[in-house]
C-alpha positions in Angstrom: -26.7 -3.4 44.2 -24.8 -1.3 41.6 -24.0 -2.9 38.2 -20.3 -3.4 37.3 -19.1 -0.9 34.6 -17.6 -2.5 31.7 -14.4 -1.2 29.6 -13.7 -2.5 25.9 -10.3 -1.9 24.3 -10.6 -2.0 20.5 -7.1 -2.2 19.0 -7.0 -1.3 15.5 -3.2 -1.7 14.5 -2.0 -4.2 12.0 1.0 -4.7 14.1 1.4 -6.9 17.2 2.7 -5.0 20.0 1.9 -1.6 18.6 2.5 1.5 20.3 -1.3 2.6 20.3 -2.1 -0.7 21.8 0.7 -0.3 24.4 -0.4 3.4 25.2 -4.0 2.1 25.7 -2.9 -0.7 28.0 -1.1 2.0 30.1 -4.3 4.0 30.4 -6.2 0.9 31.5 -3.4 -0.4 33.8 -4.7 -2.4 36.8 -8.3 -1.9 35.6 -10.7 -4.6 34.5 -11.6 -4.3 30.6 -11.8 -6.7 27.7 -9.9 -6.1 24.6 -10.6 -6.9 20.7 -7.6 -6.8 18.3 -9.3 -6.1 15.2 -6.4 -7.6 13.2 -7.2 -10.8 14.5 -10.7 -10.9 13.4 -12.7 -10.9 9.9 -14.7 -7.9 9.4 -16.1 -7.2 5.7 -16.2 -3.9 4.2 -19.4 -2.2 4.1 -21.6 -2.7 0.9 -24.1 0.1 1.1 -27.7 -0.7 0.7 -29.6 2.2 1.8 -31.0 2.9 -1.7 -32.2 -0.8 -2.4 -33.2 -1.7 1.4 -31.7 -5.2 0.9 -29.1 -5.5 3.7 -27.8 -9.0 3.8 -26.4 -10.1 7.1 -22.8 -11.0 6.9 -21.1 -14.1 8.2 -18.1 -12.5 9.5 -17.3 -11.3 13.3 -19.1 -8.1 13.0 -22.3 -8.8 14.9 -20.4 -10.8 17.7 -18.0 -7.9 18.2 -21.1 -5.4 18.2 -22.6 -7.2 21.1 -19.4 -6.7 23.1 -19.5 -2.9 22.1 -23.1 -2.6 23.0 -22.4 -4.3 26.5 -19.6 -1.9 27.2 -20.0 1.4 29.2 -16.6 2.9 27.9 -15.1 2.2 24.6 -11.4 2.9 24.2 -10.5 3.1 20.5 -6.6 2.8 20.0 -5.3 3.4 16.4 -2.0 4.3 14.9 -1.9 7.2 12.3 -1.7 5.6 9.0 -1.2 7.9 6.1 -2.5 10.7 8.3 -5.8 9.0 9.2 -7.1 6.4 11.6 -6.3 2.7 10.4 -8.4 1.4 7.8 -9.1 -1.5 9.9 -10.6 0.6 12.6 -12.6 2.7 9.9 -14.0 -0.4 8.3 -15.5 -1.5 11.5 -17.0 1.9 12.3 -18.4 2.1 8.7 -20.3 -1.1 9.3 -22.3 0.8 12.0 -24.2 2.4 9.2 -25.5 -1.2 8.4 -27.0 -1.2 11.9 -28.3 2.3 11.7 -30.3 1.1 8.7 -31.5 -2.4 9.9 -31.9 -1.8 13.6 -33.7 1.4 14.4 -32.8 1.4 18.0 -29.0 1.1 17.5 -28.5 4.8 18.1 -30.4 4.5 21.3 -28.6 1.3 22.3 -25.1 3.2 21.9 -26.1 6.6 23.5 -24.4 7.5 26.8 -21.6 5.4 26.4 -18.2 6.7 27.0 -15.5 7.2 24.6 -11.6 7.5 24.8 -9.5 7.7 21.8 -5.8 6.5 21.7 -3.8 8.0 18.7 -0.2 7.3 18.1 1.8 8.3 15.0 5.5 9.2 14.2 5.1 12.4 12.2 4.1 15.3 14.4 1.0 13.5 15.7 -0.1 16.2 18.1 -0.7 18.6 15.2 -1.4 16.2 12.1 -3.8 13.8 13.9 -6.1 16.5 15.3 -8.5 16.0 12.3 -8.8 12.4 13.7 -10.0 13.5 17.1 -12.4 15.9 15.3 -13.6 13.0 13.3 -14.2 10.8 16.4 -15.6 13.7 18.4 -18.3 14.0 15.6 -18.9 10.2 15.5 -19.5 10.6 19.3 -21.9 13.4 18.9 -23.8 11.7 16.1 -24.3 8.6 18.4 -24.9 10.5 21.5 -21.7 9.1 23.1 -19.6 11.1 25.5 -16.3 11.7 24.0 -14.3 11.8 27.2 -10.7 12.2 26.2 -8.2 11.8 23.4 -4.6 10.8 23.9 -2.2 11.5 21.1 1.3 10.0 21.6 4.4 10.1 19.4 6.2 6.9 18.4 7.3 5.3 15.2 9.3 2.3 15.8 8.0 -0.8 18.2 8.0 -0.1 22.0 9.0 3.8 21.5 5.9 5.2 23.0 7.8 5.0 26.3 10.0 7.8 25.0 6.8 10.2 24.9 7.0 11.4 28.6 4.2 13.8 28.1 1.7 11.6 26.7 2.8 8.8 29.6 2.1 11.5 32.2 -1.4 12.0 30.7 -1.9 8.2 30.5 -1.2 8.0 34.1 -3.7 10.8 34.9 -6.4 9.4 32.9 -5.6 5.8 34.5 -6.0 7.4 38.0 -9.5 9.1 37.0 -10.8 5.8 35.4 -9.9 3.9 38.6 -12.4 6.0 40.6 -15.2 4.9 38.2 -14.4 1.4 37.1 -13.3 -1.8 38.7 -9.7 -2.8 39.1 -8.0 -6.0 38.5 
């Protein structure tokens, strides 16, 4: 019996009903997935203890979230462009992965082989100005041996305006169609 593949959407906007989250929902429309909205959970910033080897386990939601990340086959990271970069919320979460690299020697092995899709939405020429974000996450994927499957870059600024970017909506529909061939539908 084949194991069911799992998708985890990590929404990293500080806004409720953000355009990046809406675009990710279109990519995953009619597909079974779980979602974490980082704005709703408490994740402490990383305190780097590599030199003193005294990593103290935090009492925030990080370890619970990482169990869900590690259980997923496909990670969909959705972020707005804030000040020409990924959201600080997403980066704080990713930076905490360093803690696991330092304290759990098999962390990289557990992450290896997962697929990654990046969804980025910005309002100031994001198709060119957010390419460095794509490069950054491609390098993160390479470092952890994740498969960087796709990056969608949408243009929207005000709430519910991602639907005005017809090019990215077409890309989202094509990606959704491809995902439905590999992942369970609702």
